N, C-alpha and C positions, 0 to 999 in steps of 0.2 A: 232192561237190556235191548240193544238193537242187533235184532238176528238176521240182518241184511248182509253184516259181515260175514267172512269165510270162517267157520267154526267147524272143526275137522274132526272126527273121531279116528283115532290111530291105535290099531290092535288092540281094540275094546277099551280103550282110556278115551273118556268124555271129558271136555273141558269144562271145569266149574268155574262158572261167570256168576257174580252176583246180580241180583236184578236192577241194580242202581249203577252198574257198569254201561259206560257208552264206548259202543267200538264202531270205528269207521268202516263205511262199506268194503273198503279194499283193504281192511286189515285181514292178516291170517292167524288164527289160533289153533294150533294143532296138538291134541294129545293131551299129556299130562300136564296141564296148566291150570292154575287156580287164579282167579283174579277177585279180590276183596271190593267191598262196598264203594261207591262213590270214586272208583277210579276211571282211567280212559286210555284208550289203545287208538293213536291216529293214524292219518291216511298212510297206507303203505307199509306200516311196521310187521312184523313177523315175530310171532313167540311161537317156536318149535320145540314144543315137548315130546319130542318122538323117543328119545333113549334114557329120558330121566326128567326129574320136574322141574317146573318153574311156577315160583309163588309169587304173586305180586300183592303188596299190602294195600289198605285203604288210602284213597285218595291220592293213589299215584299215579301220573301221566306218562306213557311212553309214547314219543311223538314220532313226527313223520319219518317213514323209511330206515327206521331203527330195527335192528335184528337181535332177538334174544336166543341163544341156544344153549344148550349144554353136551357134558360129555358121558358117554356110556361107560357103565361098571366093565373091569376088566379083572383079569388074574391078579394083577399087581396093584390094582387101585379099586376093590371091591364096591366102593361106594361111588365112582365116578366122580363127576362135579355136577350138582345140580345148582339151580339159580334161585336166588333169593331177592327180591326188592323189597325193602321195609315200606312203611306208611309214610306219606307226604313227600315221596320221592319225584323229582323232575328228571325224566331222561330226555336230553334234547335231541335235537333233528338228528338223523343219520348216524347214531351211535351203534357198536357192536358191544353187546354182554355175554359172555361165555362162562358159564358156570362158575359165577361168582356172587357175592353176598354183598348188598348194600343196604346199611344202615337206613333208620328212619332219617326222615328232613335232609336227604342230601340233594344238590343238583349235579347232574352229570351233564358237563359242555356238550356244545353239537360237535359229533366227529369223533368222540372219545372212543376208544377200545379198551375193554376191561378184561382179561384174560381169567383162566379157570384158576380155583381155589385161591382167589383175593378176597379180602377182607376190607372193606371199606365202612369204618365204624359211623355212628351217627352224627350229622352236622357237618359235613365234609362238603366243600366247594370244589369241582374239578374242572378245571377250565378248558376251553374248547380245544378239540384236538390231540388230548393227552392220551398216553400210553400207559396202561397199568400192567405191568408184565406180571404172568404167573406167580402165584404163592404171596404176592407182595399185601401188607397191611399198611392202610393209610387210617392214619389217627383222627379222631374226631376234634372239630373245631379249628380246623386248618384250610387254608388254601391251597390247592396243589396244581401244577400244571407241568408239561412238558411229555417230549418222547424220548426218555421213559420220562415218566412221571417226577416230580422233584417236590417236596415240601418248601411253598414259598414262604407262607406266615400264617401268624394265626388270624381267624377272623374276627372283625369288629362285630360289638351287638348289632347294628345296622345290619349286616349281612347276614347273620343267623337268623334275624327275623325274616330277612329276604327269602332263605331258604323256606319258611313255611309259608310265605305270601306266594310264592311260584306255585305249590302244591294248590292253593285256596284259588288262586285264579284257574288254573287249568280245570279245578272241579267245577267253579262256576261256569267255565266257557263251555265244558261238555254239556252242562244243563240247559244252556241254552240250544246247543245244537240238538238234543234232545226233545227239547219243550217245542222245536220247530219242526221236528221230524226231518231234519236234515242228515244227508248221508256223510 
């Protein structure tokens, strides 16, 4: 792991980051965050697990300037809203993920916003600039797009393969950065 990035303890909570994770020097990882093997966090991304937990699976990538945050527990909602990103997920540039669950092998298009208590099932392609409103569930195997998001059509076999390819590409790219010790 590249500890040149800003990894910050918050209220005694130390981020747990696998040793094969690559973090860009400008990334911010704060508090109750866990990141699993071969994942990457890119330029300017912020993962702020200050009031609840953030979990990033294996081989997932959080791209430039994305913000990941959570909602705190309250009397009316004792669990709050934690954030889970599954394995082999690509989160495009400039996304906001807030207290949501993203299944394995999804691509979240650039500039998308996903709100609290949203569940995105595995193998979803979310078009750039989409808004997934609080509490929605997106069924796996489909393309979604819009503000608010709408189901557009089933994914083709080639598109499903591309979901996995995207994660593999970023895993290889992060390894190239790590091998050259580039921030």
